[in-house]
N, C-alpha and C positions, 0 to 999 in steps of 0.2 A: 288592609286592616292591621297587618303585622307591622308595616312601616310606620303607621300612626302611633304605635306604642312608644316609639323613641323619638324625642324632639329633633335630634340631629338627622335622623333618617327621613323624617317628614319634611324637614327644611330642605334637604338635598334633592328629594325625588318627587315630592308632592306639591300641589298648589291648592291651598285651602283644604288640605286634608284628603285630596283626591288626585288620581293620576291626571297629568295635564292633558287636555284635549288637543288632538291634532288640528292645526289651523285650517280653515276653509279656503281662505284666499291664497293664491299661488305665491304672492309676494310676502305673505305673513310667515312668521316663524315663532316657535316656542323654544326658549333656551332654559336650561337649568345650570347656571354657572356654579361650578364647584370650587369656590374661592379658597376654602379651608384645605381641600385636597391639593389644590395648586400650590399653596404655600408649603405643604408637607413634602411634595415632590421636589420643590426647589431646595428645601432643607436637606433632603436625602442626596440630591445631586452634589451639594457642597460638603456634607458630612461623611458621605460614603454609606454603603449598604448595611454595615454592621451597626450603625446608629439605630436602625430599626429594632435590633435585638439587645443592644447594650448601652445605648446613649440616651440623649434627651428624649428622643422619639419613643424609645422603649418605656421610659418612665411615664410619659404622657399616656401611652396606650394602656399600660397597666393601671394607672390612676383612674382613667375614665371607666374602665371595666369594673374596677373595684367599687367605684362610687355608684355604679348602676346595678350592683348586686352580683357581679360575676366573680370568678376566682382566678383568672389569669394573672400571674405575677411577673415581676421583673426577672426573677430567677428562672421562671419557665422560658421566657424569651431568650435569656442569655445562654441557656443550654442548647439552643437550636444550632445545628450544623448541617450544611448541605454536603453530600458525599457523591463523588463520581463512582459510577458502576459500569462494569463491562456489559454490553448489550447481549441479549440472547441472539445467537446466530442460528437461524432455523433453516435447514436445507429444504428446498421446495422446487420441484420441476427443473432440476439441474441448475437452479439459481439459488439465491439466498435471501431470506427475509430477516432483517435485524429489528428486534423489538425490545422494549423496556423489560427489565427483569423484576423479580421479587413480588411486591404486593400490587403491581399494576395488572392490567389485563394481558400483558405480554405472555406469561406462561399459559394462559387460557387460549390465546391466539396460536401458540405453538401446538397445543393439543388439537385444536380444530384443524390446523393445516396438516398435521400428521394423519388425521382421519381422512381428510380430503385427498391427500396423496395416495392413500390406500384405496379409497372407494370411488373416486371420481375419475372417469376416463373421458377427457375432454374431446368434444367433437368440434365442428366448425363454429357453432354458436351455443350459448347456454340454453338447454332444453329442459323438459320436465324432470328428467333424471338428474340433471345438474342441480336444480333447485331443491329436489328431494335430498340429495347428498349434502347440500348446504345446511338444510334444516337438521338433518341427522347429526352432522358434525357439530353444529352449534349447540344443539340440545345436550349432546353428550359432554361437550366441553364445559357448558354451564353447570351441569349436574356435578361434575368433578370440582368445579370452582366453588360452588356453594356448599359442598359437603364438608370440606375441611381446610380451606385456604384461610390464612391469617398469620399474624405475628405470634407464634407460639414458642416459648422457651428460647427466644432470641433467634429462632429459625424463620426465615421468610418463606413460608409455605403457602399453599392455597387456602373463605368462610362466607358467611352470609352478609349480604348487603341489601338495602331496601330502596325501592324506586322512589324518586322524588323529581319534581321539575328541575331541569338542569340549567346552570348558568355558566356554561363552559365556552371557551374560545380555543379553536385550533387553527394554526396557520402552517402552511407548507411553502417553502421557498427554494428556488434554484436560481443561481446567478450566472453571469456570462462565462465564468470560469468553470462551471459545473459543480461548484459547492452546493450542497443540498441539505435541507434541514426540515424536520417535522417537530412542531412545538405545540404542546397542549398546556393550557392554564385554566384553572377553574375556581369559582367561588362556591361551587357545589350546587345547592338549590338556587332557585331564582332569588336574587339579592342576598344569597348566602344566609346568614343568621338574621337578616333584616336589621341588624344593629350597625349604626355608624358611630364611631367614636367622636364625641363632640369637639375635641381640641385638635384632631388630626384629619377628620373627614374621611377616614378609611372605613370601608365596608368590610366587616369581619365575616369569615366563612363559617359554615356549620359542619366542619369536618367530622365531628362526633357522630353525625348521622350515618357515616360510612361503617361504623361499628355495628355488630349484632347486639341489640339490647338484652338478649337472653344470656344469663350467666352460664359459664361452663363450656362455651363453644370456643373454637380456635380463634374466632374473630370477635370475641367478647371484649367489651370496654374494660381497660385496666390502666393504671398509671404507667407511663413510659412506653406503651404499646403503639405500634403503627397500624393504621387501618388499611383495609383492602380498598382499592380504588379502580375506577373504570378507564383510566388513561390507556390509549392504544395507539401512540404514535409509532410508525414503522418506516424504515427505509428498506427498499427491496432492489435486488439486482437480478434481472432476468438472464436466461441462458444466452440470449443474443446481445447482451451488453447494455440494454436499457436500464436506467436507474429511475426509481420513483420514490417520492416521499408522500405519505398519506396519513391522515388522522381525521378525527371528527369531534364534534360536540354532540351531546345527546344522552348522557348518562349510560345506562346499561346497553343502550342501543348502539353505542359506538363500535364495539367489537364486531357485530354482524356486518355493519357497513364496511369497515376497514377490510375484513376478511374477503368480502365479495369483490371489492374494488381490486384487491391484490390478485384474486383469482381471474377477474376479467382481463387484467393485463398479462398475467403469467400463464394462465391456462388457455386463453382465447386470443391472445395477441392484440387486444383492443388498444387503440389510441385513446387519449383522455376524452375526446369528444364523444366517442362511442361509449366509453365506460361510464361517464357521468350521466348519460341519458339511459343507460340500461336499467330497467326496473329491478328492484331488490326486494328481498324478504327480510323479516326480522323474527328471531327466535329467542328473544331474551325474556319472555314472559312465561317461563316454565313450559307447560305442554302446548301452549298456544303458538301457532305459526301465523304471522301476519304477512299478507301478500299485497303488493302494489297492484291496484286494479288494472294497470296497463299491461300486466303480464299476459302472454298469449293464452287463449282459452284452454288449450290442452294442458298447459302448466298449471293453471288454476284448478282444473278438474282433477289432476293427479294429486296436487297438494291437499285438496279437500277430501280425497279418498283415503289418504294416508295419515293425516294429522287433524288435530283440532284446529281447523283453519278459519281465519277471519281475514277479510280484505278491506282495504280502505283507499281513499284518495290520498295522494301525497299533499300535505298541507303544512302551513307555517306553525299553527298552534291549534290544539296540542300536537306535538310531534309524534308521529307513529314510526318514523325512521330517523336515523341520525342525520346530521348536517356535515358532510365530509368536505375536506379540502385536499387537493392532490396536485402534485407537480411531477413532470417527467423530463428526463434528459435522454435524448436519443442522438448520438453523435454530437454535433455542435448545436443541436436544436433543442430549445426549451419550450415546454407547454405547461399550462396550468388550467385547472377547472375547479369549480365549487358546486355545491348542491343548487340545482337550477330553480327549485321551488321556494328557496328561502330569501326573503327580501333583504336580510342583513348579510348574506354571503356575497363575496366579491372576489373577482380575479383581476389582477393588475399586472400589465406588462411593463417591463423596463423601458423608459423613454429613450 
C-alpha cells in the first residue's frame, strides 16, 4: 500500500499495483528490470561518488523530492561527508573484539561483553547459566543504550530507537591472504521510506525513524544531529590466534545475535558450523526474552523461571532473531557461514 503511493516505487516493485506472484512453472521467471537505477549507477561509475552529493545526480534527487513535497535540498546533500573513525578495541577472554564506535551498537556491544566477562564462567558447552547471563547482559546493555544514548551537544554518546521491519544487508568476507571485513548497509525499514526518486530510480531510506520523536531526549530529532543506529559489525581475535568477522541484519535484534556468535567462538571454541547451528536467544524487546524452541529443555525451563520468557520457531518472516553472516580465519584456513533458516542468506567459497 505504501509503495502504491508513489508512481516510481510502484513501477519499480509492483505489477498492476500488487507484489509480483512467484511463478509456478520451474522454467518461468518474474523479473523487475530497474532500468532507471541501472542508468544512475552507470552515471555514478563515470562521474564519481561525489556526483551523488554535489553534481547532476544531487540536483536530480533534490528536484524529485521537492516536486513530491519533501524538503531535502542540494545544500543538504553537498554538506555530507564520510569520516574515518578508530574502532573500539574491546578486551575479551584474552582476545580482542573490534567494533564500530559512536552512535552504532558498538558501545552497547562493549557494555554487554564487559558484563559477560564478569558474569559468565564458560564450561564445555553453552548451558542454562550461559543463556541466563546472555539475557542479563543484553538487557542491562539495552537499558543503558535506550536511557541516554544520542548525539548531544556534539558528543557521540548513548537514546531511544523504535522497532520497525528491517531492510538491512550484512556481509562478512575473508580472502586467501587473510584480509577480513565486516560490512553492514541498510535502507532501514523494508523498502526504506517506500519512495523511489522518479529520475534516478534510487529508493530513499527512512533514517529519521531512528530518532526519538519525543522532544527533549538525547536522541530527539534536530537539525544537523546524527541518529542512533543498530549497526554491529565486528572483527574479533581470539586468544589462540583465530580471527573472525561477524555482523547481521535484523534491526535491534542484530546486537544479541552478534554478541552470542562472538561468545560461541571465544568462550566455547566453536567452529562456524557449530556456532551457526547453536540456538540463540533475543533480549532486544525490553523485559521479554525470546528463546529458540530448539534450546535444551533445561535451558528453556531456567529462562522461563527467571524472565518474561517467550519462545518461537526460527522463521524467515517475521524475524524473531537476526540474520547473521560470519567468516573465520584459522591458520591458513578460511570458513564462512550464514543464518541457516533464511532463504536469502548465502555463503560462497572462492573458486
